[in-house]
Backbone as ProteinMPNN parsed JSONL, in Angstrom:
{"seq_chain_A": "XXXXXXXXXXXXXXXXXXXXXXXXXXXXXXXXXXXXXXXXXXXXXXXXXXXXXXXXXXXXXXXXXXXXXXXXXXXXXXXXXXXXXXXXXXXXXXXXXXXXXXX", "coords_chain_A": {"N_chain_A": [[-64.543, 5.329, 23.715], [-67.264, 6.197, 21.811], [-69.422, 8.812, 20.938], [-72.273, 9.824, 19.053], [-73.74, 12.242, 17.71], [-77.298, 13.054, 16.224], [-79.455, 14.243, 14.391], [-83.139, 14.406, 13.503], [-85.51, 16.117, 11.288], [-84.13, 18.313, 11.714], [-81.442, 21.07, 11.934], [-78.399, 20.414, 13.325], [-76.892, 22.316, 15.603], [-73.543, 23.736, 16.702], [-73.653, 24.652, 19.106], [-75.637, 22.656, 20.526], [-74.881, 20.338, 19.921], [-72.507, 20.344, 21.293], [-73.396, 20.78, 23.835], [-74.958, 18.334, 24.386], [-73.093, 16.381, 23.66], [-71.028, 16.687, 26.235], [-72.61, 16.509, 28.13], [-73.346, 13.385, 27.848], [-70.499, 12.613, 28.479], [-70.018, 13.329, 31.213], [-71.898, 11.657, 32.203], [-71.275, 8.82, 31.564], [-68.491, 8.564, 32.507], [-68.786, 6.93, 35.368], [-69.276, 4.73, 34.531], [-67.582, 2.277, 33.162], [-68.014, 0.332, 31.155], [-69.427, 1.16, 28.7], [-69.772, 1.651, 25.311], [-70.617, 2.863, 23.555], [-72.43, 5.622, 22.471], [-75.542, 7.248, 21.186], [-76.987, 9.796, 20.164], [-80.253, 11.02, 19.491], [-81.679, 14.139, 18.085], [-85.076, 15.397, 17.641], [-87.199, 16.928, 16.196], [-90.546, 17.423, 16.198], [-93.081, 19.013, 14.958], [-94.913, 20.633, 17.264], [-93.268, 19.303, 19.268], [-90.233, 18.838, 21.033], [-87.736, 16.348, 21.209], [-85.721, 14.337, 22.191], [-83.7, 11.646, 22.169], [-81.592, 8.593, 23.327], [-79.338, 5.613, 22.848], [-77.779, 3.499, 24.444], [-74.873, 1.584, 24.025], [-72.789, -1.338, 25.06], [-70.212, -3.242, 26.725], [-70.668, -6.821, 26.072], [-73.252, -7.421, 24.834], [-74.879, -5.285, 26.193], [-77.352, -3.166, 25.826], [-79.499, -0.152, 25.995], [-82.449, 1.991, 26.087], [-84.022, 5.31, 25.864], [-86.023, 7.689, 26.218], [-86.879, 11.206, 25.972], [-89.531, 13.904, 25.698], [-90.147, 17.474, 25.404], [-90.768, 21.346, 25.661], [-88.768, 22.568, 25.165], [-85.223, 22.013, 23.556], [-83.166, 22.002, 24.758], [-83.48, 21.231, 27.353], [-85.284, 18.605, 27.231], [-82.832, 16.902, 26.651], [-81.283, 17.302, 28.94], [-83.355, 16.146, 30.79], [-83.362, 13.438, 29.29], [-81.057, 12.507, 29.719], [-80.84, 12.54, 33.027], [-82.102, 10.172, 33.095], [-81.181, 7.955, 31.906], [-78.838, 8.197, 33.418], [-79.598, 7.608, 35.74], [-80.611, 4.989, 35.453], [-78.028, 3.669, 34.704], [-76.884, 3.851, 37.154], [-78.368, 2.568, 38.667], [-77.634, -0.103, 37.17], [-74.535, -0.495, 37.819], [-74.393, -0.187, 40.33], [-75.87, -3.422, 40.758], [-73.877, -4.5, 39.419], [-71.627, -3.744, 41.287], [-72.516, -5.107, 43.523], [-72.757, -8.198, 43.271], [-70.161, -8.31, 42.459], [-69.195, -8.103, 45.101], [-70.608, -10.27, 46.521], [-69.502, -12.429, 45.159], [-67.129, -12.309, 46.012], [-67.448, -12.708, 48.82], [-68.201, -15.628, 48.883]], "CA_chain_A": [[-66.23, 5.202, 23.838], [-67.716, 6.906, 20.54], [-70.49, 9.385, 20.729], [-72.523, 10.854, 17.986], [-75.199, 13.051, 17.555], [-77.873, 12.907, 14.537], [-80.671, 15.266, 14.023], [-84.091, 14.191, 12.632], [-86.094, 17.139, 10.982], [-83.537, 19.9, 12.617], [-80.162, 20.796, 11.779], [-78.012, 20.445, 14.301], [-76.101, 23.576, 15.953], [-72.513, 23.614, 17.201], [-74.052, 24.384, 20.766], [-76.647, 21.627, 20.894], [-73.573, 19.282, 19.759], [-71.117, 20.558, 22.349], [-74.166, 20.412, 25.61], [-75.4, 16.737, 24.533], [-71.834, 15.053, 24.001], [-70.706, 17.243, 27.242], [-73.818, 15.598, 29.157], [-72.769, 11.813, 28.088], [-69.082, 12.306, 29.018], [-70.237, 13.23, 32.042], [-72.976, 10.798, 32.27], [-70.353, 7.568, 31.447], [-67.698, 8.654, 33.491], [-68.719, 6.169, 36.48], [-69.513, 3.147, 34.049], [-67.098, 2.156, 32.036], [-68.517, -0.727, 30.008], [-70.472, 1.653, 27.909], [-68.713, 1.335, 23.979], [-70.905, 3.811, 22.191], [-73.51, 6.555, 22.901], [-75.938, 7.511, 20.076], [-78.2, 10.832, 20.934], [-80.947, 11.432, 18.136], [-81.99, 15.098, 18.29], [-85.689, 15.38, 16.636], [-88.644, 17.927, 16.376], [-92.292, 17.064, 15.307], [-94.652, 19.98, 15.084], [-94.406, 21.411, 18.753], [-92.292, 18.905, 20.565], [-88.839, 18.807, 21.046], [-87.715, 14.542, 21.22], [-84.453, 13.392, 22.947], [-83.723, 9.978, 22.523], [-80.389, 7.875, 23.509], [-79.178, 4.735, 22.635], [-76.131, 3.129, 24.672], [-74.455, 0.06, 23.738], [-71.619, -1.587, 25.932], [-70.082, -4.633, 26.301], [-71.409, -8.18, 26.515], [-74.634, -7.187, 24.672], [-75.812, -4.462, 26.5], [-77.981, -2.127, 25.056], [-80.688, 0.357, 26.686], [-82.811, 3.174, 24.694], [-84.285, 6.497, 26.629], [-86.477, 9.085, 25.127], [-87.942, 12.323, 26.451], [-89.954, 15.338, 25.266], [-90.709, 18.511, 26.336], [-91.046, 22.31, 24.917], [-87.252, 23.086, 24.828], [-84.534, 20.689, 23.297], [-82.061, 21.416, 25.856], [-84.752, 20.284, 28.739], [-85.31, 17.197, 26.641], [-81.493, 16.475, 26.485], [-80.999, 16.951, 30.385], [-84.015, 15.046, 31.322], [-83.063, 11.97, 28.938], [-79.557, 12.194, 30.523], [-81.017, 12.139, 33.659], [-83.136, 8.576, 33.295], [-80.206, 7.222, 31.889], [-77.952, 8.229, 34.541], [-80.069, 6.657, 37.154], [-80.404, 3.428, 34.915], [-77.036, 3.313, 34.541], [-76.315, 3.824, 38.443], [-78.745, 0.957, 38.945], [-76.856, -1.271, 36.931], [-73.722, -0.12, 38.255], [-74.877, -1.179, 41.88], [-76.03, -4.427, 41.125], [-72.685, -5.165, 39.665], [-71.095, -3.878, 42.669], [-73.053, -6.207, 44.542], [-72.246, -9.153, 42.459], [-68.817, -9.097, 43.045], [-69.268, -8.132, 46.657], [-71.33, -11.501, 46.749], [-68.583, -13.851, 44.463], [-65.855, -12.555, 46.98], [-67.693, -13.765, 50.047], [-68.87, -17.071, 48.741]], "C_chain_A": [[-66.266, 6.151, 22.769], [-69.005, 7.59, 21.507], [-70.816, 10.371, 19.489], [-73.797, 10.937, 18.344], [-75.972, 13.279, 16.309], [-79.43, 13.605, 14.99], [-81.829, 14.77, 13.077], [-85.204, 15.665, 12.277], [-85.716, 18.401, 11.351], [-82.29, 19.742, 12.0], [-79.36, 21.331, 12.966], [-77.018, 21.317, 14.835], [-75.015, 22.872, 16.512], [-72.927, 23.69, 18.964], [-74.788, 23.181, 21.263], [-75.84, 20.195, 20.697], [-73.001, 19.128, 20.996], [-72.162, 19.813, 23.783], [-74.486, 18.935, 25.55], [-74.122, 16.033, 24.608], [-71.173, 15.972, 25.346], [-71.583, 16.162, 28.233], [-73.225, 13.812, 29.107], [-71.801, 11.791, 28.098], [-69.169, 12.676, 30.151], [-70.539, 12.182, 32.828], [-72.484, 9.078, 32.552], [-68.97, 7.379, 32.187], [-67.197, 7.305, 34.16], [-68.472, 4.969, 35.555], [-68.918, 3.065, 32.74], [-67.383, 0.99, 30.815], [-69.424, -0.204, 28.784], [-69.356, 1.847, 26.675], [-69.228, 2.702, 23.426], [-72.161, 4.423, 22.67], [-74.255, 7.406, 21.397], [-77.293, 8.202, 20.716], [-78.496, 11.173, 19.526], [-81.343, 12.711, 18.996], [-83.348, 15.222, 17.374], [-86.741, 16.357, 17.557], [-89.465, 17.573, 15.467], [-92.924, 18.164, 15.788], [-94.102, 20.908, 16.712], [-93.988, 20.932, 20.127], [-91.081, 18.738, 20.245], [-88.484, 16.995, 21.587], [-86.124, 14.431, 21.725], [-84.317, 11.777, 22.916], [-81.963, 9.256, 22.467], [-80.453, 6.423, 23.53], [-77.851, 4.188, 23.012], [-76.179, 1.467, 24.317], [-73.19, -0.072, 24.656], [-71.21, -3.057, 25.754], [-70.848, -5.824, 26.435], [-72.77, -7.938, 26.454], [-74.946, -6.318, 25.271], [-75.97, -3.065, 26.034], [-79.243, -1.147, 25.862], [-80.906, 1.755, 25.788], [-83.56, 3.968, 25.689], [-84.755, 7.43, 25.507], [-87.51, 9.459, 26.336], [-88.473, 13.506, 25.655], [-89.937, 16.456, 25.657], [-90.676, 20.022, 25.02], [-89.466, 22.618, 24.366], [-86.181, 21.576, 24.586], [-83.565, 20.585, 24.365], [-82.98, 20.754, 27.265], [-84.956, 19.081, 28.595], [-83.562, 16.595, 26.756], [-81.505, 16.248, 28.034], [-82.269, 15.819, 30.875], [-84.29, 13.433, 30.666], [-81.687, 11.603, 29.608], [-79.994, 12.445, 31.97], [-81.808, 10.668, 33.913], [-82.039, 7.523, 32.887], [-79.022, 7.126, 32.767], [-78.309, 7.608, 35.598], [-80.196, 4.995, 36.493], [-78.859, 2.763, 35.034], [-76.109, 3.077, 36.399], [-76.665, 2.619, 39.209], [-77.909, -0.012, 38.823], [-75.605, -1.755, 37.35], [-73.507, -0.896, 39.623], [-74.748, -2.649, 41.718], [-74.488, -5.16, 40.466], [-71.909, -5.301, 40.614], [-71.366, -5.123, 43.545], [-72.714, -7.46, 44.581], [-70.932, -9.338, 43.048], [-68.335, -9.176, 44.229], [-69.339, -9.94, 47.064], [-70.24, -12.79, 46.394], [-67.714, -13.532, 45.492], [-65.94, -13.176, 48.284], [-67.894, -15.389, 50.203], [-67.728, -17.677, 48.819]], "O_chain_A": [[-65.343, 6.964, 22.72], [-69.462, 7.066, 22.524], [-70.129, 11.28, 19.024], [-74.618, 10.234, 18.933], [-75.354, 13.691, 15.328], [-80.219, 13.279, 15.877], [-81.554, 14.699, 11.879], [-85.652, 16.2, 13.291], [-86.447, 19.391, 11.391], [-81.913, 18.657, 11.558], [-79.563, 22.42, 13.503], [-75.931, 20.955, 14.384], [-75.142, 21.692, 16.84], [-72.536, 22.907, 19.83], [-74.539, 22.74, 22.385], [-76.165, 19.146, 21.253], [-72.961, 18.096, 21.667], [-71.906, 18.825, 24.473], [-74.317, 18.268, 26.571], [-73.953, 15.168, 25.468], [-70.062, 15.455, 25.221], [-71.14, 15.223, 28.894], [-72.805, 13.175, 30.073], [-71.489, 10.695, 27.633], [-68.077, 12.386, 30.64], [-69.901, 11.753, 33.789], [-72.997, 8.294, 33.351], [-68.445, 6.29, 32.416], [-66.148, 6.685, 33.983], [-67.51, 4.238, 35.789], [-69.324, 3.477, 31.654], [-66.863, 1.004, 29.699], [-70.032, -0.962, 28.028], [-68.199, 2.154, 26.958], [-68.472, 3.539, 22.932], [-72.949, 3.703, 23.283], [-73.542, 8.08, 20.654], [-78.211, 7.713, 21.374], [-77.707, 11.479, 18.631], [-81.399, 12.66, 20.224], [-83.044, 15.178, 16.182], [-87.0, 16.518, 18.75], [-89.277, 17.421, 14.26], [-93.289, 18.256, 16.96], [-93.109, 21.59, 16.963], [-94.07, 21.379, 21.271], [-90.822, 18.464, 19.074], [-89.223, 16.564, 22.472], [-85.484, 14.628, 20.692], [-84.859, 10.951, 23.651], [-81.245, 9.516, 21.502], [-81.399, 5.872, 24.093], [-76.887, 4.275, 22.251], [-77.033, 0.58, 24.329], [-72.581, 0.942, 24.996], [-71.664, -3.865, 24.944], [-71.885, -5.658, 27.078], [-73.526, -8.073, 27.417], [-76.079, -6.23, 24.798], [-75.157, -2.152, 25.887], [-80.033, -1.911, 26.419], [-80.1, 2.389, 25.108], [-83.861, 3.238, 26.633], [-84.256, 7.802, 24.444], [-88.293, 8.881, 27.09], [-87.663, 14.059, 24.91], [-89.505, 16.391, 26.808], [-90.586, 19.837, 23.806], [-89.193, 22.864, 23.191], [-86.272, 20.49, 25.159], [-83.153, 19.532, 24.852], [-82.758, 19.72, 27.896], [-84.886, 18.322, 29.562], [-83.551, 15.408, 27.083], [-81.716, 15.107, 28.445], [-81.957, 14.705, 31.295], [-85.0, 12.541, 31.13], [-81.378, 10.463, 29.952], [-78.887, 12.732, 32.425], [-82.0, 10.249, 35.054], [-81.976, 6.414, 33.417], [-78.317, 6.12, 32.84], [-77.509, 7.081, 36.372], [-79.861, 3.994, 37.127], [-78.606, 1.609, 35.379], [-75.12, 2.404, 36.69], [-75.998, 1.906, 39.959], [-77.434, -0.701, 39.726], [-75.33, -2.954, 37.37], [-72.765, -1.835, 39.914], [-73.836, -3.252, 42.284], [-74.037, -6.197, 40.951], [-71.434, -6.371, 40.993], [-70.572, -5.889, 44.091], [-72.381, -7.99, 45.641], [-70.593, -10.194, 43.865], [-67.42, -9.91, 44.603], [-68.506, -10.638, 47.643], [-70.115, -13.816, 47.062], [-67.368, -14.548, 46.095], [-65.094, -13.876, 48.841], [-67.797, -16.125, 51.185], [-67.676, -18.906, 48.758]]}, "name": "protein", "num_of_chains": 1, "seq": "XXXXXXXXXXXXXXXXXXXXXXXXXXXXXXXXXXXXXXXXXXXXXXXXXXXXXXXXXXXXXXXXXXXXXXXXXXXXXXXXXXXXXXXXXXXXXXXXXXXXXXX"}
């Protein structure tokens, strides 16, 4: 799995890059189908925006975007959103496997 951090209108500091990659590592540990995570950090006037694009096996693609007054808070919010979505997909996959075994 590869994690890429990009900045728009902002220079990415080492602490921001480390924080975002640590959050992404913790998030995708349970979902092994993730192949690539692209984190985009953007600053627009008074908004700090964090966007995550996840690509996985079998043309799986998911995008999430959150904004707040603080970049670290934006990263937390978007990672929570992505984590909830991945848990939902993981649950569906597990349920499908259980149904296939019963049939």
